[in-house]
VEXDO-484154 format. One line per 4 residues: number of its first residue (from 1); for each residue x, y, z of C-alpha. Coordinates in nm, 3 decimals, m for minus. Each point is the difference from the previous one (the first is absolute). Last residue first. Layout:
! VEXDO-484154
NUM) X/Y/Z ~ ...
***
This chain:
! VEXDO-484154
418) m5.826/m1.576/5.245 ~ 0.168/m0.172/m0.292 ~ m0.102/0.075/m0.358 ~ 0.086/0.369/m0.036
414) 0.369/m0.080/m0.013 ~ 0.043/m0.373/m0.059 ~ 0.218/0.031/m0.309 ~ 0.278/0.175/0.192
410) m0.010/m0.278/0.260 ~ 0.102/m0.256/m0.259 ~ 0.368/0.097/0.003 ~ 0.021/m0.005/0.380
406) m0.178/m0.335/0.016 ~ 0.223/m0.160/m0.265 ~ 0.319/0.128/0.164 ~ m0.114/m0.132/0.337
402) m0.082/m0.345/m0.136 ~ 0.338/m0.032/m0.172 ~ 0.189/0.132/0.304 ~ m0.171/m0.250/0.231
398) 0.070/m0.283/m0.245 ~ 0.370/0.078/m0.014 ~ 0.038/0.035/0.377 ~ m0.173/m0.323/0.106
394) 0.087/m0.207/m0.310 ~ 0.366/0.095/m0.016 ~ 0.029/m0.063/0.373 ~ m0.156/m0.345/m0.027
390) 0.201/m0.114/m0.302 ~ 0.344/0.092/0.136 ~ m0.005/m0.254/0.287 ~ 0.194/0.219/0.243
386) m0.291/0.145/0.194 ~ m0.182/0.333/m0.012 ~ 0.055/0.176/m0.238 ~ 0.082/0.109/m0.354
382) 0.206/0.311/0.072 ~ m0.084/0.319/m0.188 ~ 0.203/0.178/m0.266 ~ 0.082/0.354/m0.114
378) m0.280/0.132/0.220 ~ m0.268/0.214/m0.162 ~ m0.123/0.148/0.331 ~ m0.363/m0.110/m0.041
374) 0.108/m0.334/m0.149 ~ 0.240/m0.079/0.285 ~ m0.259/0.109/0.257 ~ m0.261/m0.235/m0.150
370) 0.249/m0.290/0.000 ~ 0.066/0.087/0.366 ~ m0.359/m0.093/0.083 ~ 0.013/m0.334/m0.180
366) 0.328/m0.107/0.157 ~ m0.118/0.103/0.348 ~ m0.309/m0.215/m0.048 ~ 0.176/m0.307/m0.140
362) 0.233/0.004/0.297 ~ 0.358/0.110/0.074 ~ 0.302/m0.226/0.063 ~ 0.122/0.005/m0.362
358) 0.098/0.359/0.063 ~ m0.060/0.358/m0.101 ~ 0.061/0.180/m0.324 ~ m0.121/0.309/m0.179
354) 0.319/0.070/m0.199 ~ 0.041/0.368/m0.084 ~ 0.268/0.043/m0.267 ~ 0.181/0.333/0.017
350) m0.092/0.325/m0.178 ~ m0.023/0.204/0.321 ~ m0.377/0.034/m0.043 ~ m0.023/m0.377/m0.018
346) 0.177/m0.039/0.334 ~ m0.221/0.271/0.154 ~ m0.316/m0.171/m0.123 ~ 0.092/m0.347/0.121
342) 0.096/0.133/0.343 ~ m0.318/0.205/0.040 ~ m0.218/m0.298/m0.088 ~ 0.189/m0.234/0.232
338) m0.010/0.251/0.286 ~ m0.378/0.035/m0.033 ~ m0.012/m0.379/m0.011 ~ 0.075/0.006/0.371
334) 0.311/m0.184/0.118 ~ 0.306/0.053/m0.217 ~ 0.140/m0.345/0.077 ~ m0.312/m0.186/m0.114
330) 0.012/0.174/m0.343 ~ 0.360/m0.048/m0.097 ~ 0.051/0.296/m0.231 ~ 0.296/m0.155/m0.177
326) 0.177/0.299/m0.155 ~ 0.157/m0.066/m0.341 ~ 0.301/0.188/m0.135 ~ 0.149/0.048/0.343
322) 0.193/0.255/0.206 ~ m0.146/0.291/m0.191 ~ 0.082/0.213/0.306 ~ m0.350/0.149/0.003
318) m0.155/m0.340/m0.069 ~ 0.195/m0.177/0.274 ~ m0.093/0.273/0.251 ~ m0.367/0.024/m0.096
314) m0.035/m0.378/0.014 ~ 0.155/0.003/0.348 ~ m0.246/0.270/0.109 ~ m0.288/m0.213/m0.129
310) 0.130/m0.288/0.206 ~ 0.182/m0.328/m0.062 ~ 0.304/0.071/m0.215 ~ 0.254/m0.188/0.212
306) m0.068/m0.319/m0.198 ~ m0.146/0.052/m0.349 ~ 0.196/0.208/m0.250 ~ 0.018/m0.121/m0.360
302) 0.314/0.069/m0.204 ~ m0.027/m0.003/m0.379 ~ 0.257/m0.165/m0.223 ~ 0.070/0.228/m0.299
298) 0.377/m0.027/0.032 ~ 0.238/0.256/m0.147 ~ 0.268/m0.086/0.255 ~ m0.004/0.356/0.133
294) m0.378/m0.023/0.025 ~ 0.032/m0.320/0.205 ~ 0.248/0.180/0.225 ~ m0.236/0.294/0.051
290) m0.290/m0.235/0.076 ~ 0.211/m0.178/0.262 ~ 0.115/0.324/0.161 ~ m0.356/0.131/0.035
286) m0.098/m0.346/0.122 ~ 0.261/0.004/0.273 ~ m0.094/0.347/0.121 ~ m0.369/m0.093/0.029
282) 0.072/m0.331/0.167 ~ 0.227/0.169/0.253 ~ m0.271/0.249/0.095 ~ m0.272/m0.267/0.022
278) 0.213/m0.238/0.203 ~ 0.195/m0.326/m0.037 ~ 0.159/0.039/m0.344 ~ m0.183/m0.294/m0.156
274) 0.126/m0.027/m0.357 ~ m0.168/m0.135/m0.316 ~ m0.349/0.087/0.129 ~ m0.199/m0.050/m0.320
270) 0.171/m0.046/m0.335 ~ m0.171/0.124/m0.318 ~ 0.089/m0.148/m0.338 ~ m0.126/0.101/m0.345
266) m0.012/m0.282/m0.256 ~ 0.219/0.018/m0.309 ~ 0.225/m0.078/0.179 ~ m0.002/m0.211/0.319
262) 0.373/m0.088/m0.001 ~ 0.098/0.363/m0.054 ~ m0.208/0.104/0.300 ~ 0.147/m0.280/0.207
258) 0.349/0.129/m0.078 ~ m0.103/0.348/0.112 ~ m0.123/m0.153/0.325 ~ 0.339/m0.161/0.067
254) 0.187/0.321/m0.080 ~ m0.234/0.196/0.226 ~ 0.051/m0.248/0.285 ~ 0.377/0.026/m0.036
250) m0.012/0.379/m0.007 ~ m0.227/0.014/0.305 ~ 0.223/m0.227/0.209 ~ m0.230/m0.124/0.278
246) 0.208/m0.316/0.045 ~ m0.066/m0.127/m0.349 ~ m0.222/m0.297/0.094 ~ m0.181/0.191/0.276
242) m0.073/0.295/m0.226 ~ m0.125/m0.235/m0.270 ~ m0.223/m0.170/0.260 ~ m0.186/0.315/0.105
238) m0.344/m0.157/m0.035 ~ 0.053/m0.089/m0.369 ~ m0.336/0.074/m0.157 ~ m0.007/m0.046/m0.376
234) m0.184/0.207/m0.261 ~ 0.001/m0.086/m0.369 ~ m0.228/0.205/m0.226 ~ m0.200/m0.215/m0.238
230) 0.042/0.010/m0.379 ~ m0.279/m0.183/m0.180 ~ m0.004/0.107/m0.365 ~ 0.091/m0.339/m0.140
226) m0.298/m0.167/0.158 ~ m0.083/m0.216/0.302 ~ 0.359/m0.010/0.125 ~ 0.120/m0.353/0.062
222) 0.341/m0.027/m0.170 ~ 0.123/0.359/0.014 ~ m0.130/0.031/0.354 ~ 0.184/m0.318/0.097
218) 0.329/0.120/m0.145 ~ m0.024/0.322/0.201 ~ m0.094/m0.195/0.312 ~ 0.287/m0.250/m0.028
214) 0.259/0.279/m0.014 ~ m0.184/0.172/0.283 ~ 0.022/m0.314/0.212 ~ 0.368/m0.056/m0.072
210) 0.085/0.354/0.105 ~ m0.215/m0.021/0.312 ~ 0.175/m0.316/0.117 ~ 0.350/0.122/m0.096
206) m0.039/0.314/0.207 ~ 0.360/0.010/0.126 ~ m0.063/m0.338/0.166 ~ m0.374/m0.077/m0.026
202) m0.305/0.223/0.029 ~ m0.217/m0.285/0.126 ~ 0.258/m0.109/0.259 ~ 0.074/0.358/0.103
198) m0.369/0.041/0.081 ~ m0.302/0.195/m0.125 ~ 0.018/m0.047/m0.375 ~ m0.381/m0.007/m0.016
194) m0.035/m0.023/m0.380 ~ m0.197/0.321/m0.063 ~ m0.105/m0.145/m0.342 ~ m0.125/0.209/m0.184
190) m0.169/0.312/m0.135 ~ m0.277/0.006/m0.264 ~ m0.126/m0.357/0.038 ~ m0.069/m0.174/m0.331
186) m0.182/m0.299/0.147 ~ 0.248/m0.251/m0.145 ~ 0.288/0.217/0.122 ~ m0.140/0.029/0.351
182) m0.072/m0.372/0.032 ~ 0.352/m0.086/m0.119 ~ 0.144/0.243/0.255 ~ m0.181/m0.177/0.281
178) 0.118/m0.342/m0.119 ~ 0.360/0.127/0.009 ~ 0.012/0.213/0.311 ~ m0.186/m0.229/0.237
174) 0.142/0.187/0.301 ~ m0.258/0.276/m0.037 ~ m0.089/0.076/m0.360 ~ m0.120/0.359/0.017
170) m0.226/0.182/m0.246 ~ 0.003/0.361/m0.115 ~ m0.313/0.120/m0.180 ~ 0.004/0.308/m0.224
166) m0.279/0.251/0.073 ~ m0.367/m0.056/m0.080 ~ m0.172/0.321/m0.118 ~ m0.158/0.264/0.217
162) 0.057/0.299/m0.233 ~ 0.180/0.182/0.285 ~ m0.086/0.366/0.058 ~ 0.187/m0.017/0.332
158) m0.228/0.241/0.185 ~ 0.079/m0.164/0.337 ~ m0.364/m0.023/0.109 ~ m0.115/m0.074/m0.356
154) 0.248/m0.271/m0.093 ~ m0.023/m0.158/0.344 ~ m0.381/m0.019/m0.010 ~ 0.003/m0.119/m0.361
150) 0.238/m0.283/0.085 ~ m0.228/m0.106/0.288 ~ m0.279/m0.048/m0.251 ~ m0.312/0.217/0.003
146) m0.322/0.009/0.201 ~ 0.113/0.306/0.201 ~ m0.084/m0.165/0.333 ~ 0.125/m0.337/m0.122
142) 0.329/0.156/m0.115 ~ 0.042/0.174/0.335 ~ m0.063/m0.330/0.180 ~ 0.263/m0.176/m0.212
138) 0.251/0.276/0.070 ~ m0.074/m0.018/0.373 ~ 0.044/m0.378/0.002 ~ 0.334/0.029/m0.181
134) 0.106/0.270/0.251 ~ m0.075/m0.241/0.284 ~ 0.226/m0.263/m0.153 ~ 0.303/0.221/m0.058
130) m0.020/0.184/0.331 ~ m0.012/m0.336/0.173 ~ 0.295/m0.136/m0.201 ~ 0.207/0.310/0.084
126) m0.030/m0.090/0.368 ~ m0.203/0.262/0.188 ~ 0.137/0.227/0.271 ~ 0.108/0.247/m0.271
122) m0.357/0.124/m0.040 ~ 0.043/0.264/m0.275 ~ m0.082/m0.252/m0.272 ~ m0.348/m0.050/0.149
118) m0.087/0.368/m0.034 ~ 0.128/m0.017/m0.360 ~ m0.245/m0.283/m0.070 ~ m0.300/0.206/0.108
114) 0.103/0.299/m0.215 ~ 0.089/m0.205/m0.307 ~ m0.300/m0.225/m0.038 ~ m0.324/0.190/m0.046
110) m0.327/0.093/0.167 ~ m0.019/m0.306/0.223 ~ m0.180/0.132/0.308 ~ 0.160/m0.077/0.334
106) m0.202/m0.164/0.279 ~ 0.255/m0.273/0.065 ~ 0.334/0.103/m0.150 ~ 0.204/0.149/0.285
102) m0.119/m0.254/0.256 ~ 0.081/m0.285/m0.245 ~ 0.366/0.085/m0.047 ~ 0.167/m0.009/0.342
98) m0.169/m0.265/0.215 ~ m0.163/m0.228/m0.258 ~ 0.276/0.045/m0.257 ~ 0.262/m0.051/0.270
94) m0.161/m0.322/0.122 ~ m0.019/m0.137/m0.353 ~ 0.365/0.095/m0.054 ~ 0.112/m0.220/0.288
90) m0.194/m0.294/m0.142 ~ 0.123/0.064/m0.355 ~ 0.367/0.006/0.103 ~ 0.228/0.165/m0.255
86) 0.380/m0.040/m0.005 ~ 0.167/0.325/0.102 ~ m0.023/0.332/m0.185 ~ 0.256/0.056/m0.275
82) 0.351/0.148/0.018 ~ 0.155/m0.238/m0.252 ~ m0.125/m0.313/0.170 ~ m0.269/m0.035/0.270
78) m0.245/m0.156/m0.242 ~ 0.139/m0.194/m0.296 ~ m0.327/m0.136/m0.140 ~ m0.167/0.339/0.019
74) m0.286/0.091/0.231 ~ m0.376/m0.040/m0.030 ~ m0.311/0.185/0.117 ~ m0.289/m0.088/m0.229
70) m0.276/0.235/m0.110 ~ m0.374/m0.008/0.037 ~ m0.336/0.134/m0.108 ~ m0.338/m0.093/0.148
66) m0.350/0.111/m0.100 ~ m0.287/0.021/0.246 ~ m0.095/0.359/m0.087 ~ 0.162/0.115/0.325
62) 0.342/m0.123/m0.109 ~ 0.200/m0.289/0.147 ~ 0.372/0.049/m0.059 ~ 0.185/m0.331/0.002
58) 0.372/m0.019/0.081 ~ 0.147/m0.331/m0.115 ~ 0.322/m0.089/0.178 ~ 0.292/m0.186/m0.154
54) 0.252/m0.263/0.108 ~ 0.279/m0.163/m0.198 ~ 0.101/m0.347/0.108 ~ 0.350/m0.024/0.150
50) 0.345/m0.036/m0.157 ~ 0.315/0.057/0.205 ~ m0.202/m0.093/0.308 ~ m0.146/0.187/0.300
46) 0.066/0.339/m0.159 ~ m0.055/0.314/0.207 ~ 0.363/0.107/0.013 ~ 0.201/m0.100/m0.310
42) 0.251/m0.284/0.045 ~ m0.219/m0.309/m0.042 ~ 0.140/m0.341/0.098 ~ 0.115/m0.267/m0.243
38) m0.150/m0.193/m0.289 ~ m0.235/0.147/m0.254 ~ m0.344/m0.102/m0.122 ~ m0.126/m0.126/m0.335
34) 0.204/m0.319/0.024 ~ 0.276/0.090/0.242 ~ 0.158/0.295/m0.176 ~ 0.322/0.134/0.144
30) 0.063/0.295/0.231 ~ 0.326/0.159/m0.121 ~ 0.034/0.343/0.158 ~ m0.201/0.154/m0.284
26) m0.287/m0.231/0.094 ~ 0.028/0.089/0.369 ~ 0.000/0.373/m0.072 ~ m0.293/m0.033/m0.239
22) m0.225/m0.163/0.258 ~ m0.292/m0.108/m0.215 ~ m0.373/0.075/0.035 ~ m0.204/m0.241/m0.208
18) m0.246/0.013/m0.291 ~ m0.339/0.151/m0.079 ~ m0.086/0.103/0.354 ~ m0.280/m0.180/0.183
14) m0.277/0.165/0.199 ~ m0.045/0.172/0.340 ~ m0.332/0.192/0.011 ~ m0.029/0.359/0.122
10) m0.353/0.144/m0.014 ~ m0.083/0.372/m0.010 ~ m0.358/0.114/0.063 ~ m0.246/0.276/m0.090
6) 0.189/0.180/m0.277 ~ m0.230/0.257/m0.163 ~ m0.113/0.005/m0.360 ~ m0.035/0.338/m0.171
2) m0.344/0.162/0.014 ~ m0.204/m0.010/m0.318
***
């Protein structure tokens, strides 16, 4: 049977799963006004400090009448940490029609990787476009092969993965306490994120984060579903420790080491403790920070996020061992080919490969990246989109459960299916 051929490409603006926030304005002191923020935006492209997230569905119409799609989406804090600017679905729709569709219409879908790598080479395209179109191509390749997307990635990248669900990491948003309660009651593997994205949330000399982690440890002990439940703790600090301690690496390390002791016996990972302002500076700073934590005998793990946005960046941070955990932030890397390669090279280096993303994605992008996380045996995968906890756990967790069951059952279907 001939492989399916792409006969049309449709670009449809849709809703993102959360909001796009101007990180620079928030760090500069923008205050909450209900769910929004007061003040003017500081990052180019923003019309407000908080604005609704936008996404773009890219639909591939195949010559057998079937349709597969992916969603273009960008991170909540677009334009920060070396990332592409805030995403416009209307502008992206025009670019997909003018720049992407002509290269896809008429092409046979014989696999995923080769077609997606062509897309990744087009630097004219926003990372969100490359991300969404590659999801559609992966889905089409899976349909053509009549297997799951996880099986396509496993086979084309020769990962040998068993295709089992990987640990889920949930995020609370601003509702840190109720969100954490939900996670504990549901036995989430990695929690709570916490969204310590401003000096006000972090508190003077980190008092806010310290008090929160003290509460969290006590709360886990009180609410945990069974005595054997021991989640990994992972908080995102958006560079606030560096701001609070004037960029002093030793002072930040001492503070983080204290948090690690406070959280015992639970493991603690801290994401983006210092923002050094560039990829090169971030790399050097994190090498120094990890060395100082080692000198202190601390087991706190450093998670790199901002300034590690491309596959080349991931290679550099991994080679320098400038982090314990590498956040492979899927929308920032563009095509899912880059995500798969990044996860695999991080794992090969013996570091933790976190298949992440953002609350501002969609149900579709969350489902597709769950397949990639399984195929590459990521250390953890983000429960997304949104900040409500339950929805992201359901979307990503259920997709992994179904995929694992299908992959396991396929062995019994040999000789039965045509």
